[in-house]
C-alpha positions in Angstrom: 10.0 4.5 4.1 7.7 3.4 1.5 7.8 5.0 -2.2 5.1 4.1 -4.4 5.5 5.7 -8.1 3.4 5.0 -10.9 1.2 2.2 -9.1 -1.8 1.1 -11.1 -4.0 -2.2 -10.3 -7.4 -3.8 -12.3 -8.5 -6.3 -10.3 -9.0 -9.6 -12.8 -12.9 -9.2 -15.1 -12.6 -5.7 -14.5 -12.4 -3.0 -17.7 -11.5 0.3 -15.3 -8.1 0.7 -13.2 -9.0 0.5 -9.5 -5.5 2.1 -9.3 -4.6 4.8 -11.6 -1.2 6.3 -11.6 -0.6 6.6 -7.9 1.9 8.2 -6.4 3.3 8.7 -2.8 6.2 8.5 0.1 6.0 7.3 3.4 9.0 8.6 5.5 10.4 6.0 8.3 8.2 6.9 11.6 5.1 9.2 9.6 1.7 8.0 10.3 -0.1 7.9 6.8 -3.4 8.0 6.1 -5.8 7.2 2.8 -8.9 9.1 2.3 -12.0 8.9 -0.1 -14.8 7.5 -1.3 -16.0 3.9 -1.3 -14.1 2.8 -4.2 -10.9 4.6 -4.3 -8.6 2.1 -3.9 -7.7 2.6 0.0 -7.6 -1.1 0.5 -6.6 -2.1 -2.9 -3.3 0.1 -1.7 -3.4 -1.3 1.3 -3.5 -5.1 0.2 -0.6 -4.5 -2.9 1.6 -2.8 -0.1 1.0 -6.2 2.4 1.3 -8.3 -0.5 -2.1 -9.8 -0.7 -2.8 -8.7 -4.5 -0.1 -9.4 -7.0 -0.4 -7.8 -11.1 0.0 -4.5 -10.2 2.3 -2.2 -11.8 4.4 0.6 -11.0 7.2 0.9 -8.7 7.3 0.7 -4.8 10.2 0.5 -2.9 10.7 -0.5 0.4 13.7 1.7 2.7 14.9 1.1 -1.0 14.1 -2.4 -2.2 11.6 -3.4 -4.1 8.9 -4.9 -2.8 8.5 -7.9 -5.2 12.1 -8.6 -4.3 11.4 -8.7 -0.8 11.4 -12.2 1.1 7.9 -13.7 2.6 9.4 -13.0 6.5 9.5 -9.2 5.6 5.7 -9.2 6.1 6.0 -10.8 9.4 8.0 -7.9 10.4 5.5 -5.2 9.3 2.0 -4.6 11.5 -0.7 -2.7 9.9 -3.7 -1.0 11.5 -6.4 -0.2 9.6 -9.9 1.0 10.5 -13.0 3.2 10.1 -12.9 6.8 11.5 -15.1 9.9 11.3 -16.9 9.2 8.2 -15.7 6.3 6.5 -12.3 7.5 6.5 -9.6 4.7 6.3 -6.3 5.3 7.9 -3.1 3.0 7.8 -1.1 3.0 10.2 2.8 0.8 9.8 4.4 0.3 13.2 7.3 -1.4 13.9 9.1 -1.7 10.5 12.3 -2.5 10.4 14.7 -4.4 7.3 18.3 -5.5 7.8 
């Protein structure tokens, strides 16, 4: 399960936040998608979940553990598929996510 609460992120050099107070929960085995117009923060959110972007505020828990505290081998066990489907909708699918 992935639980995101009050997520905020601003790219360095930008005045406006890219992500403002985002909250969602993805249950184990669930397929979850991000929908929105260009610039809404879909890719940014995915990059945060994958550990590519740091410096966010808020809480992200993966199976009850804080994302910032997970070891690097966590990312070796996560597979993410991103792609564009009809009319620019970006989808995210988490597969084989397992933590000890």
